[in-house]
N, C-alpha and C positions, 0 to 999 in steps of 0.2 A: 400251882406252878407247872406241874408236869403237863397239865392240860394246855397251857400256853406254849410250852416247848414243842408239843406235837405238831403245831402248825408252822413251825420254823422251816420245814421243808419247802413250803410254797414261797418263801421269801424271794428267791431269784426270779420267780415266774409271775409275780404280781404285775410288773411293768411290761411284760412281754406282749400282752394283747395290743398295745399301742402301735409298735412297729409292724406287727402282723396286719392289723386293720388298715393302717396307712398304706402299706404296700398293696394289699388287696383292693383298697378303694381307688388308688391311683391307676390300677390296671383295669378294673371293671367299671368304676363310676368316677372318672377323673374330674369332671366338672363339678359334681356335687361334693366330692371330697375337698376340692380346692375352695369351694364356697363356704364350707364349714371348717376351715382350717384352724380357726381359733379354738374350736371345740377340742381338737387334738392336743393343743398346748395345755388346755385346762385338764384334760384327762391325764396327761403325763404328770402334771404337778399333783393331781389328786391321788393317783396310784402310788407315787413315790412318797407322798405324805403319809399314806397308810403304812407303808414299810417303815417310815421314820418313827411313827408312834409305836409300832410293834418293837422296833429296835430299842427305843427308850425303855419299854417295859422289860425287855430281856436284860438290859443293862442294870436296871434297878434290882432285878432278881439276882443277877450276878453279884452285885455289891452286898446284898443281904445274906446270900447263902453260899457264895463262892463255889457253885457247882458247875459241872461240865456236862452238857447233854450231847449225845451222839446217836443219830439215827442212821442205820445202814441197811440198804436193801441190795439184793443180788441183781447184778446186771447181766452177767453171762457166766455160766459154769461149764467147764470142759475138763473132765478128768480131774487132775490135780490143780488146774488153773481156775481161779475164781476172781472175777472182776466185779467190784461193787461200786455203788454210788450211795452218797449219803450227805448228811448235813451235820456239821460240827459247830456247836455253840459253846464258846468259851470266852474268857475275857478279851482276848485279842480280836475275836470275831465281833464281839459287842462294840468295841471301840471303832473298828472299821465300818460297821454298819451305820453307826451314828454319823461318822464323818462323811461317808458317801451320800447318805440321804440328805443331811442338812445342807451341805455344799451344793448337792445336785438340785435341790428345790430352789435355792437362791439363783443358781445359774439358769434354770429353766424359766423362772419368772423374769429374770433379766433378759433372756434371749427372746421372749415374746415380743418385746419392743425393739430390741437391737436388730433382729432379723426380719422385722415386719415388712421391710421394703424389698426383701430378697425373693426372687422367684423360686428358690429352693427351700422355702419356709417349711413345707411339710416334710421334705426329705431330711432337713436338718433335725427336726424333732423325732423323726423315725430313727435316725442314726443315734441320737442322744439317748432315746429310751432303750434301744438295743444295747448301747454301751452300759447303761445303768444295770440292765439285766445281767450282762456278762460280768460286770464288776461285783455285783451282789453274789453271783454264783461262784466267783473266784474266792471270796473271803469266807464263804460258808462251806467250801469243799472239805471233804473228810479224807481224801487220799490224793496221791500225786498225779494219777491219771486224770482225775476230775479237775484238778488245778490246771493241768496242762491244757485241757480242752478249753476252759474258760480263759486261760492265759492267751491262747491264740485268738479267741473271739474278741478279747479286749484289744489285741494288736490289730485285728482286722477293722474294728470300729475306729481306732486311731488313724489307720491308713485312709479310711473313707472320709474322716472329718478333716484331716490335714489337707487332703486334696479336694475339699468340698467345692472350691472354685476351680475345678479341674481345667477350665478353658484357659486359665493363666498358666503359661509354661513354668513359671517359678514355683507355683503351688503344686503342679504335677510332679516336678522334679523333687520337691520337698517330701511329698508322701512316698515316693519311690525310695528316696534316701532313708527315710525312717523305716520303711519296710525291710530293705536290704540289711541295714545295720542291726535291726532287731532279730533278723533271721540268724545272724551269727550267734547271738546270745541264746536264742530259742533252741537252736540245734545243740548247743552245749547243754542246755537244760534237759533236753530229751535224752541225750546220751547219759547224763547223770542219773536220770530216773531209771533208765534201763540197768545201769550199773548197780544202783541200790537194790533193785529188784533181784538181780543176780546174787547179791550178797545176802539179802535178808529173806527173799522169797515172798515179799508183801509190799503192796502199795499203800496200805492203810497206816495212818500216823500212829494209831494206838499200838500196833504191832511193830511198826518200823523202828520207832525210837527204842523200844525195849530190846528187840533183837540186836539192833546195831550197837547199843551201849554194852550189852553183855559180851558181844564179840570183841569189842575194843578192850574192855576191862580184863577179859580172860586171854587176851593176846592170841586169838584164834583166827586172825585175818591179816592179810598183807596190808600194812599201813600205807605203802606207796599207792596201791590201787584204791584204797579208801580215800586217801587225800585227793587223788585225781578225780574220783566221782563227786566228792563234795565241792571241789573247785569248779567242775562243770555245772553243778547246780548253781553255784554263785555266779557263774558267767551269765545265766539268764537274768539274774537280778541286776548285774552290771549294765546290761543293755537296756532293760526296761526302766531303770532309775537313772539313766544317763550318767553313769560313772565312767571315769577315765579307764580305758581309751575308747569306749563305745558311746561317748557323749555327743558326737558330732551331729546327730540327727535332731537334738532338742531345739537349738536356736532356729533351724530351718523350719521346724514344725510350727513356728509362729505365723506361717503363711495361712493357716486356717483362721476361721472367725475367732474373734477375741473370747467369746464365752467358752470355746473349746480350750483355749489356752488356760482359762481359769479352772475349768473342771478337770480336764484330762492331764494337762501338762504342768499343773501346779499342785493339785490337791489329791487326785485319786489315782490315775493310771501310773504316773511316775512313782507313786507311793507303793505300787504293787511289788516292786523289787524289794523295798524295805519290808513289806509284809511277808514276802517269801522267806527272806533271811530270818525274820522274827519267828515265823511258823516253823522253820527247820532249825531253830536255834539249838535244840537238844542234840542235833547232829554235829553242828559246827563247834559247839563249846567243848567237846571232848577231843578235838584235834587242834592243838595250839598253833600249828603252822597255818591252818586256814584262818583262824582268828587273827593272826598277825597280818595275813594278806588282806583280809577285810578291812582292818584298821589302816593299813598302808594305802590301799586304794581310796579309802574314805578321806584321808588327810590330803592326798594328792588332788582329789576332786575338789575338796574345800578350797585349797589355794588356787588351783587352776581356774575354777569358776569365778572366783572373786577377781582375779587379775584380768580375765577376759571381759568382765562386765565394765571395766574402767573407762573404755573409750568407745563403747557402742553408741551410735547415734539413733538407732531404732529403739523406741521405748520398750517394745515387747521383747526384743532380743536382749536388752539389758536385764529385764526381769527374768528372762529364760536362763541366762547365765547365773543370776542370783539363785534361782531354783536349783540349778545344778550344784551350786556351792552348799546350799542348805541341806540338800539330800546327802552330800558328802559328810556333813556333820552327823546325820543320822546313821550313816554307814560306819563312820568312825566310832560312834557310841556303841553300836552293836559289836564291832570288832574288839572293843575294850571290855565287853561284857556288861555294859551299862544298858541293859534291856529297857528298864523303865525310862531312862533319860531319852533314849532313841524314840520310843513311842510317844512320849510326852512332846518332844519337839515335832514329831510327825503331825500331831494334832494342832499345836499352836501355829506351826508354819502353814498348814493347809488353809486355815481361816485367814491368816494374814496375807498370804500370797494370792488367795482367791479374791480378797478385797482389792489388792493392788492391781491384779489383772482386770477385774471388772471396772476399777477406777480408770485404768488406762483405756479401756473401751469407751468409757464416757468422754475421756479427753479426745480420743480419735474421732468420736461422733461429733464433738464440737469443732475439731479442726477441719472435718470434711465440709463444714459450712463455709469455710474460707477457701480451701484449696481444691475442693471437689473430691470425688471418690478416687483417691490415688494413694495406695498404701505407702509408696515411696515418699510422699509429702505429708500425709496426715499422721504418720507415725514417726516423723523425723523430728528429733529434739532440737535441731538447728532452727526449724521453722516455728517452734513454740516459744513460750515466754509470756508473762503477763496475763495468764488465764485466771488469776485469782478473782478478779472483779467480774468475770463472766460465768465462772462455774464454782461458786463458793462452797457448795455442799460437796461436790466432788473433790475439791481441794482439801477440805477438812478430813474427809474419809481417807484420801490418799496419804495425807500427812500422818494420820494415826496408824495406818498400815506401815508406813515407812518407819515411824518411831518403834513400832512393835518389832519389825524385822531387825532393826538396829540393836534391839535388846534394852530399850529404855523402860524402866519400871513406871507403873505397875502393869504394863501391857503384856500380852500373852507370851511372846517369844522370849521375854526377859527371863521368865522362870525356867524355861526348858533349856535355852542356850547356856545360861549361867551354870546349870547343873552339868552340862556336857563339858564346859570349860574347866570346871572344878575336877571332874573325873580324869581329864587328860593330864593334869599335873601328877596324879597318882600313877598313871600308866607310863608316860614318857615325857620328860621335860622338853625334848625337841618337838614332839607333837604338840605340846601345850603352847610353846612359843609360836608355832605356826598357826594354831587354832586361834589364839588370842590376837595375833597380828591380823588374821583374816577377819576377825570380828570388827577391828578398826576399819579395814577395807570395805566391809559391808556397809558400815555407817557412811563411809565416804561416797561410794558409788550410788547408794540409795538417795542420799541428799543431793548428789549431783543431778540425778534424774528429777528430783522434786524441784530444785532451784531452777533448772533450765526449763522446766515446764510451767511453773506458776509465777516465778519472780521476774523482775525486769519489765520490759515492754513487749507487746505483741507485735511481731514484725511480719510483714508480707513480703516475700522474696520472689524474684523473677529470674528466670534463666535467660541466657542470651539468645534472642530470637533472630539475630542477624544472619544466622546460618553459617557464620565464619568459625572455623575451628581454630582455636588458639593453639599455638605450638607448644606452649608451656602454661600450666596452671599458675605458676608463680609469677608470670608476667602481669597478672592482675594484682597490682600492689596497693596495699593499704597504708604503706609507710612512705609513699612518694617514690621518687626516682632513685632506685638503688640497684646494685648489681644483683643478678639472679641468685648467686650463691648466698649472698647476705640475706636476701628475701627468703630463700628456702630455709635457712637456719632459723630465722625468726618465726617462720610459719610452723616449723616442726616444734619449736619451743612452745607455741601457743595452740597448736592443733590439739594437744591433749586437753586444753581448756575449752576450745570452741567446737570440738567434735567434727571437724571437717576432714574430708578425705580428698583424694585426687579427682575431684569432679569440678565442673564449672558451676559452682554454687554461687548464688547471689549474695551469700553471706559476706563475700568480699567485694561486693559492688558498693560504691559510695552512696548510691541512691537507694534509700530504704523507705518503704511506705509503712506508716503506722496507723492503726485504727484508733479512733477517739474512744477513750474509756468511758465516756458519759452517755453511751447509747445502749446500755445493756437492757433497758426496759423496752426497747423497740423489738417487736416480735418478728419482723421480717425486714431487716435493714440490709441494704446493699450499697456497695461502693464500686464505681466503674473507673478504672485507671488505664490510661493509654501508656504502655511501656514498650519501647522499642518498636513502635508502629503497630502494636497488637492491642486490641481492646480486651480487657479482662474484667469480669464482674465477680464480686465476692460478697458473701453474706457474713454477718457478724457471728461470732461464736455464741453459743447459748447452752444453758444447763440441760441435762438430759431429762427425759420424761419421768413421771412419778414411779412407774414400775421399775425402771432401772435404778432410781435413787432408793427405792424401798429395799432392794437387795443389798445395796451398799450400806445402808443404815443398819440392817439386821446383822451383817457381817461385822460392822463396827461394834455392836453389842457383844458379839462373840469374842472379839479380840480384847475387849475390856474385861470380860469376866471368865473366859475359859481357863485362864491361868490359875484360877482359884482351885481347880481340881487337884493341882499338884502342890498346894501350900499346906504344910503340916501344922495344924493347930493342936499341938500336943496337950495343952492345958484344957482343951475342950473335948479331947478324944481319949477315951480310956485305953484304946489299943495303940495309941501313939502313931497312927497312920493317917495319911491324907486319903481322899477319895480315890485318887489314881492308884495308889499303892494297894488299897483294898481290892480294887478291880483287877489288878495285875498279879495279885499274890499267887493264884494257882499256876500262872504261867512262868513266874520267875523264881519259884522255889527250886533249889535251895539258895539261889544267889542273893535274894532279897532277905535282909535281916531287919527285924523291927528294932529300932534303936532310937533313943531320944535325939531329937533334932536340936542341934546347937545353933541358936539364932545369932550368937556373936560371930561364930565362924562364917555363917551365911552372909551376914552384913559385911564382914571384912572382904570376903571373896567377891561379893556383888559390887562393892565400891570399886574394886580394881577393874572388873569387866565393864562397868558403866563408864568409868573414866576413859577407858580405851574407846568406847563408842562415842563419847562426847568429843574426844580428840579428833576422831574421824569426821564428825559433824563440823567441828570448828575448821578443819582444813578445807572441807568442801565449801563451807560458807565463805572462807577467805578467798578461795580461788574463783568461785563461780558467781557469787552474788554481785560483785562489782564489775563483772565482765562486760556488761552493756555500756556502762559509763566509761570503762577503760577503752573500749573500742571506739568511743566517740572522741575523747580528748587525747588518747594515745599516751597518757602519762605512764600507764603501766608498761606499755611497750617500749617507751623511750628509756626506761630504766635498764633495758638490755642492750642499749646502743653501745655502751662502753664494755668492751670485752675484757674479761679477766679469767684467770685459771678456774676459779670457782664457778663462774657463770658458764664457761664453756663446758665444764663437767656437768653442770645442771642441765644444759641443753642436750648433751649426749644421753644422760639418764632418761630425760623425758622422751627423747626420740626413741630410745630402745623400748621403754615401757609402752609408748603409744603404738609402735609397730607391732610389738608382741600382742597387745590387746586387740587392736583393730583387725589384725590379720589372723586372729583366732589361734595364736601361738604356732602358726604355720602347720598345724596338725592336719587341717583339711587339704592344704596344698601337698603335704607329705603323702596323705592317702591317695590323692589324685594322681601323683606321680608313681608311687610304689605299687598301689593296688590297681587303680583304673588303667593307667597307661601300661603298667607292668603286666597285668593280666592280659590286656589287649595285645601287647607285644609278644607275650608267650603264646597266645592263641594263634597269632599270625605266624610265629616260628613253627609251631606244631602243624599248622596248615601247609606251610611250605615243605616241611619234612614229609608230610603225608602225600602231598601231590608230586613233589619232585623226586622223592627217594622211594618211598613204599610203593606208590603207584607206578613209578618208573621201573622198579625191579619186577613187579608183577607183569606189567605190560611188556617189558623187555623179554621176559621168559616166554611169553606167548608169541611175540614176534619172532624170537630166535627159533622156537620150535617149528613155526610155520616155514621159515626159510630152510632149516635143516631138513624138514620133510620134503620140501620141494627139490632139494639137491639130491637126497637119498633115492628118491623115486626113479631118478635117471641112472642110478648105479646098477639096479637089477636088470639082467639081460634075459632071464628066464631059463638059464642053464644050471642044472643041479650040480654039475662038476665044479662050476665056478663058485657056487655057494659053499661047497665042501672045502675047497681050497682056501677060501677066505676065512672059514671057521677054524681050520687047522692053523692058519697063520696067527690068528688072535690067541689061540690056545698056546702056541709056542711062545708068544710074547709074554703071556701071563706066567708060564713056567719059568722063563728066564728071570722075570722080576721076582718071583717067589724064591728062586735059588739064591740070587745075590742078596736078598733081604734077610733070610733066615740061616744061611750057611756061610 
């Protein structure tokens, strides 16, 4: 076993040759490198697979022996200051290594086909491999400085991958937004690291935890300063894991390729913040104030992410807000002290959300056959529907991922989310009510996405090509000739259901084109339609290629069986512990206590949580499944023609919820006004003060001195007697002033 651990130091560097060779090849031998581009994808998968096998071996040894391995080497030594680098292998590292490698391999295999048409294919795999290197280095780091270095490298890779299509202004703006937002948290993390070093004199975890806890228990340190330092450390996790209020970058990060969303913004990089809090858990646990702040930020993020996902029309943005909400669950669990539940949900959510994002990529790939390469259209839920008959495998995988995220047994997220919900009742009834309500919202918005994507009919929509700009969107009426105010109220009532915003969308045009569902077997089918004097050619949707489907099916297996690691089979286990508890025991002592598992209590609690999830699914099915037929015969709309107090109240509630969700809770607008415009206005004010006042005073003194000198030079006549008389006159004046001042 010791022999195996000795090679753990090379784990972060196994995948490093790929980005290095790709970069060197594109500089020195660009043609040959591009011709052999599939070789680099194979190399990326192969090297990451080696790390995966090594990670599984380490995890098995962790389960059997519960040992911790630490390799430390000196980096620099200067008098009393010593900076070291090393590799820490403990249960937390083992879990993260398996997660990073397994999801990473599936995403790389998927990306080989998904990005095959892109000119930046090699650049993509170079970035991805370097990201894997950075992430592996992050989770194996043995000290805070090493973590911070890899933390920044992970952020740099995220910046490059979000802005992968940098020629698109919206993608360029998205990567800049992510970079700036994360700089806020990273600066706080850096200050927190320096503060802890000032307190303890060490960056190493083994010394840091021991010294810090001794200082706290012996009351030998200022608690206010300690609280500030730990809060700054937590700020880094808030930004990286998209917690409120630094969450605004995550939905915009969906402008990157879909495999990036699956790997970085669902499974690994956003989990780095959770990993950091878990790694520094011994610091946070001894400061109750910080634990309460972590739990509070977590529950706010849980609710905010769920409400913002309700009215999103972009499928990837909806999943992004879902990711934000689930990360909030993990942060909430850590704040409550439920270390095991947080890491368990980190594992199950990573596989479930990776499956959903890769499934959305397959859906987008199919939609591009109809609307062409246009993210605004191929990712728009309004333009989807009826894809079941065209992409049945993707539909099945997406449905299983949706059910897992909703917490439906026996899929993966059921076991972890149910554990978090149970712990919230012990921590705070208010938090428990919010968490359980959000579980229902999760089921609602996830099935909303599923139903709008796969149910109903496939509609092909057209924009108005006449070039005439309508004065009001509501003048396009689906209800006949009505007053604009009445139409507006009915639109706002159903906009929550139909996901429209103030655009000239053809969803409200009477003329809708549908593709025949009996043509799926045609490999290259097209339809040409003349709409508004413009000829448009469309291809029928089709299932993704086998390499993309392979990744989906493997992830399906994960969400079917990964929950088993947290199921306690006491009657078959002498220690009364499940696999996950065995793996986490060294990390969670003394919080974790071996106790007999009460299956009756578990079933009772699970029945409650599953009932909430099914209620959310039922509401989503009631509202969204009949929406297509309702829009045709208008029976559903006509039910709102007669106004009553209850219906007016319902309209107002739906309007408020829709505006809140679609406008991102107005947080982005608030930041744009208070920060962007505010800082710009402050800069302009400072510039005005500098130019008009500071420079004016300086320049005025210079000009005044010049004119005074010009005047004085004509006073001198060259006579010494005149100079003496003037001197005596000034002395006399000073004596008079002195006499009347002091006597």
